[in-house]
C-alpha positions in Angstrom: 0.0 -0.5 0.3 3.1 2.1 0.7 4.6 2.0 -2.6 1.1 2.3 -4.5 0.4 5.4 -2.5 3.8 7.1 -3.2 3.3 6.1 -7.1 -0.3 8.1 -6.7 1.6 10.9 -5.5 4.5 10.8 -7.9 1.9 10.7 -10.7 0.0 13.5 -9.1 2.9 15.7 -8.7 4.0 14.9 -12.3 0.6 16.5 -13.4 0.2 19.7 -11.3 -2.0 18.4 -9.2 -1.0 18.6 -5.8 -1.2 22.6 -5.3 -3.5 23.1 -2.3 -5.9 25.7 -4.9 -6.9 22.4 -6.1 -8.7 21.6 -3.1 -12.1 22.2 -4.9 -11.6 20.8 -7.6 -10.3 17.4 -6.1 -13.4 17.2 -3.8 -15.3 17.2 -6.3 -13.7 14.6 -8.3 -13.9 12.4 -5.3 -17.5 13.0 -4.8 -17.6 12.1 -8.7 -15.6 8.3 -8.5 -17.8 7.3 -5.0 -20.7 8.1 -6.8 -19.6 6.1 -10.0 -18.9 3.3 -7.4 -22.0 3.4 -5.8 -23.8 3.6 -9.8 -21.9 0.3 -10.4 -22.6 -1.6 -6.8 -26.3 -1.2 -7.8 -25.8 -2.3 -11.3 -23.8 -5.0 -9.8 -20.9 -4.7 -12.1 -17.8 -5.9 -10.1 -15.2 -5.0 -13.3 -16.8 -1.3 -12.5 -16.7 -1.7 -9.1 -13.2 -2.1 -8.7 -12.1 0.3 -11.0 -14.7 2.8 -8.9 -12.9 2.0 -5.7 -9.9 1.9 -7.0 -10.6 5.5 -8.7 -11.8 6.4 -4.9 -8.6 5.7 -3.4 -6.6 7.9 -6.0 -8.8 10.7 -5.5 -8.4 11.0 -1.8 -4.9 10.3 -1.5 -4.3 13.2 -3.9 -6.9 15.3 -1.9 -4.9 14.6 1.5 -1.8 15.5 -0.5 -3.1 19.2 -1.5 -4.4 19.6 2.2 -0.8 18.6 3.5 -1.8 15.8 5.0 -0.5 11.9 4.8 -2.8 9.2 3.5 -1.6 7.4 6.2 -2.1 9.5 9.3 -5.5 9.9 7.9 -6.6 6.5 7.9 -4.6 5.8 11.2 -6.9 8.9 12.8 -10.1 7.1 11.8 -8.7 4.0 12.7 -8.0 4.9 16.2 -11.5 6.5 16.4 -13.6 3.7 15.3 -11.8 0.8 16.9 -13.3 0.8 20.4 -17.0 1.5 19.4 -19.6 -0.6 20.9 -22.9 -1.1 18.8 -24.4 -3.6 16.5 -25.4 -3.9 13.0 -28.8 -3.3 11.6 -29.8 -3.8 8.1 -26.4 -3.4 7.2 -25.6 -0.4 9.0 -23.3 0.0 12.5 -25.2 1.7 14.8 -23.0 3.2 17.8 -24.7 2.2 21.3 
């Protein structure tokens, strides 16, 4: 994963995408890719789901760097927040106690 993130950062830098002023456009790109993934899931198109999830990762990684954050740091923060949550899953959604 570390190498893939590094490769995305290099690719984005080569495309001049890592500027902070691109944050709003990048956030729209994140939403676009997540929306495409949702559509693929609804249509049960496995290849498009794989592509959409991968594209979503890429867009989020680029957004992290535009904001001066490390993707691993963001994921670690999220993990630290959820790892001890108590609750149950109802109709496929986790509900905290």
